[in-house]
C-alpha positions as YAML, in Angstrom:
chain: A
units: angstrom
residues:
- id: 1
  name: GLN
  ca: [64.09, 145.66, 136.45]
- id: 2
  name: VAL
  ca: [65.73, 142.25, 136.60]
- id: 3
  name: GLN
  ca: [67.31, 141.14, 133.36]
- id: 4
  name: LEU
  ca: [69.45, 138.25, 132.20]
- id: 5
  name: VAL
  ca: [70.59, 138.57, 128.62]
- id: 6
  name: GLU
  ca: [72.39, 135.70, 126.95]
- id: 7
  name: SER
  ca: [74.56, 136.19, 123.88]
- id: 8
  name: GLY
  ca: [77.27, 134.45, 121.92]
- id: 9
  name: GLY
  ca: [75.31, 131.64, 120.35]
- id: 10
  name: GLY
  ca: [75.42, 130.77, 116.70]
- id: 11
  name: LEU
  ca: [76.16, 128.13, 114.11]
- id: 12
  name: VAL
  ca: [79.46, 126.29, 114.42]
- id: 13
  name: GLN
  ca: [80.95, 123.15, 112.96]
- id: 14
  name: ALA
  ca: [81.62, 120.12, 115.10]
- id: 15
  name: GLY
  ca: [84.89, 120.55, 116.95]
- id: 16
  name: GLY
  ca: [84.49, 124.30, 117.12]
- id: 17
  name: SER
  ca: [84.09, 126.61, 120.08]
- id: 18
  name: LEU
  ca: [81.69, 129.25, 121.33]
- id: 19
  name: ASN
  ca: [81.74, 131.47, 124.39]
- id: 20
  name: LEU
  ca: [78.30, 132.34, 125.74]
- id: 21
  name: SER
  ca: [77.73, 135.36, 127.95]
- id: 22
  name: CYS
  ca: [74.96, 136.11, 130.40]
- id: 23
  name: ALA
  ca: [74.75, 139.78, 131.35]
- id: 24
  name: ALA
  ca: [72.79, 140.44, 134.53]
- id: 25
  name: SER
  ca: [71.18, 143.60, 135.80]
- id: 26
  name: GLY
  ca: [68.63, 144.69, 138.35]
- id: 27
  name: PHE
  ca: [69.78, 142.46, 141.20]
- id: 28
  name: ALA
  ca: [72.84, 141.77, 143.35]
- id: 29
  name: PHE
  ca: [74.67, 139.45, 140.98]
- id: 30
  name: THR
  ca: [77.42, 138.51, 143.45]
- id: 31
  name: TRP
  ca: [74.92, 136.85, 145.79]
- id: 32
  name: TYR
  ca: [73.51, 134.50, 143.16]
- id: 33
  name: THR
  ca: [74.55, 131.08, 141.95]
- id: 34
  name: MET
  ca: [74.59, 131.14, 138.17]
- id: 35
  name: THR
  ca: [73.57, 128.06, 136.22]
- id: 36
  name: TRP
  ca: [73.54, 127.29, 132.53]
- id: 37
  name: TYR
  ca: [70.78, 125.10, 131.15]
- id: 38
  name: ARG
  ca: [69.99, 123.95, 127.66]
- id: 39
  name: GLN
  ca: [66.93, 122.69, 125.87]
- id: 40
  name: ALA
  ca: [66.75, 120.96, 122.52]
- id: 41
  name: PRO
  ca: [63.49, 120.81, 120.56]
- id: 42
  name: GLY
  ca: [61.17, 118.18, 121.97]
- id: 43
  name: ARG
  ca: [63.40, 117.51, 124.95]
- id: 44
  name: ALA
  ca: [63.38, 118.52, 128.59]
- id: 45
  name: ARG
  ca: [65.56, 121.34, 129.82]
- id: 46
  name: GLN
  ca: [68.93, 120.03, 131.04]
- id: 47
  name: LEU
  ca: [71.25, 121.50, 133.61]
- id: 48
  name: VAL
  ca: [74.69, 122.03, 132.08]
- id: 49
  name: MET
  ca: [76.75, 123.46, 134.93]
- id: 50
  name: SER
  ca: [76.71, 125.97, 137.76]
- id: 51
  name: ILE
  ca: [79.07, 128.41, 139.37]
- id: 52
  name: THR
  ca: [78.57, 129.41, 142.97]
- id: 53
  name: THR
  ca: [78.95, 132.83, 144.54]
- id: 54
  name: ASN
  ca: [82.54, 132.08, 145.47]
- id: 55
  name: GLY
  ca: [83.44, 130.78, 142.03]
- id: 56
  name: ASP
  ca: [83.18, 127.02, 142.53]
- id: 57
  name: THR
  ca: [81.93, 124.97, 139.61]
- id: 58
  name: THR
  ca: [79.23, 122.48, 140.49]
- id: 59
  name: ASN
  ca: [76.50, 120.34, 138.92]
- id: 60
  name: ILE
  ca: [78.52, 119.51, 135.84]
- id: 61
  name: LYS
  ca: [76.66, 117.50, 133.24]
- id: 62
  name: ASP
  ca: [78.68, 114.39, 132.43]
- id: 63
  name: SER
  ca: [78.56, 114.84, 128.68]
- id: 64
  name: VAL
  ca: [80.23, 118.27, 128.82]
- id: 65
  name: LYS
  ca: [82.99, 117.46, 131.30]
- id: 66
  name: GLY
  ca: [86.37, 118.45, 129.94]
- id: 67
  name: ARG
  ca: [84.79, 120.48, 127.13]
- id: 68
  name: PHE
  ca: [82.75, 123.24, 128.83]
- id: 69
  name: THR
  ca: [83.90, 125.73, 131.45]
- id: 70
  name: VAL
  ca: [81.78, 128.14, 133.45]
- id: 71
  name: SER
  ca: [83.09, 131.39, 134.88]
- id: 72
  name: ARG
  ca: [81.84, 134.69, 136.23]
- id: 73
  name: ASP
  ca: [83.02, 138.27, 136.42]
- id: 74
  name: ASN
  ca: [81.30, 139.88, 139.36]
- id: 75
  name: ALA
  ca: [82.61, 143.32, 138.44]
- id: 76
  name: LYS
  ca: [80.76, 143.03, 135.13]
- id: 77
  name: SER
  ca: [77.77, 141.11, 136.52]
- id: 78
  name: THR
  ca: [78.32, 138.56, 133.78]
- id: 79
  name: ALA
  ca: [78.56, 134.79, 133.66]
- id: 80
  name: TYR
  ca: [80.20, 132.88, 130.83]
- id: 81
  name: LEU
  ca: [80.06, 129.42, 129.35]
- id: 82
  name: GLN
  ca: [83.10, 128.51, 127.28]
- id: 83
  name: MET
  ca: [82.24, 125.58, 125.05]
- id: 84
  name: ASN
  ca: [85.02, 123.72, 123.24]
- id: 85
  name: ASN
  ca: [85.04, 120.67, 121.01]
- id: 86
  name: LEU
  ca: [81.35, 121.14, 120.31]
- id: 87
  name: LYS
  ca: [79.32, 118.17, 119.11]
- id: 88
  name: PRO
  ca: [76.05, 118.03, 117.18]
- id: 89
  name: GLU
  ca: [74.33, 116.75, 120.31]
- id: 90
  name: ASP
  ca: [75.18, 120.06, 122.01]
- id: 91
  name: THR
  ca: [72.69, 121.75, 119.70]
- id: 92
  name: ALA
  ca: [70.10, 123.47, 121.90]
- id: 93
  name: ARG
  ca: [68.91, 126.77, 123.19]
- id: 94
  name: TYR
  ca: [71.09, 127.76, 126.13]
- id: 95
  name: TYR
  ca: [69.67, 129.64, 129.09]
- id: 96
  name: CYS
  ca: [71.25, 131.20, 132.12]
- id: 97
  name: ASN
  ca: [69.62, 131.14, 135.51]
- id: 98
  name: ALA
  ca: [70.33, 133.17, 138.64]
- id: 99
  name: ARG
  ca: [69.23, 131.69, 141.95]
- id: 100
  name: ALA
  ca: [69.50, 132.79, 145.56]
- id: 101
  name: TYR
  ca: [67.22, 131.85, 148.44]
- id: 102
  name: ASP
  ca: [63.69, 132.03, 147.00]
- id: 103
  name: GLN
  ca: [64.58, 134.19, 144.01]
- id: 104
  name: ASP
  ca: [64.96, 132.61, 140.62]
- id: 105
  name: TYR
  ca: [65.60, 134.51, 137.37]
- id: 106
  name: TRP
  ca: [65.86, 133.32, 133.77]
- id: 107
  name: GLY
  ca: [67.09, 134.77, 130.53]
- id: 108
  name: GLN
  ca: [65.52, 134.31, 127.11]
- id: 109
  name: GLY
  ca: [68.27, 132.06, 125.86]
- id: 110
  name: THR
  ca: [70.66, 131.95, 122.94]
- id: 111
  name: GLN
  ca: [70.62, 129.32, 120.21]
- id: 112
  name: VAL
  ca: [73.61, 127.08, 119.63]
- id: 113
  name: THR
  ca: [73.63, 124.92, 116.53]
- id: 114
  name: VAL
  ca: [76.47, 122.49, 115.84]
- id: 115
  name: SER
  ca: [76.73, 121.04, 112.37]
- id: 116
  name: SER
  ca: [78.34, 117.69, 111.68]
...
């Protein structure tokens, strides 16, 4: 059974940090590009950033450049999103996505709320 389980969200003050995790199971994690998305209430889902199978970071959203970092640990089948200097506008539900060829998997998301 394919699963993506996000964790690490929460309530943080502006300027704070969070490290989100996305634990994968049920598929060959190393073959998949991992992407973090976010969606705020009433807004469209936004792509935050991706990490390829060989560890390259791509598709970085301009507003998170220099503040967010994506990484992966293939031995643990886990992707991470380190978020520093958080801003209220980063408040959203964060989702991880695994994509390879015609296969596309999503987690249920984890809520991040940044207070001003």
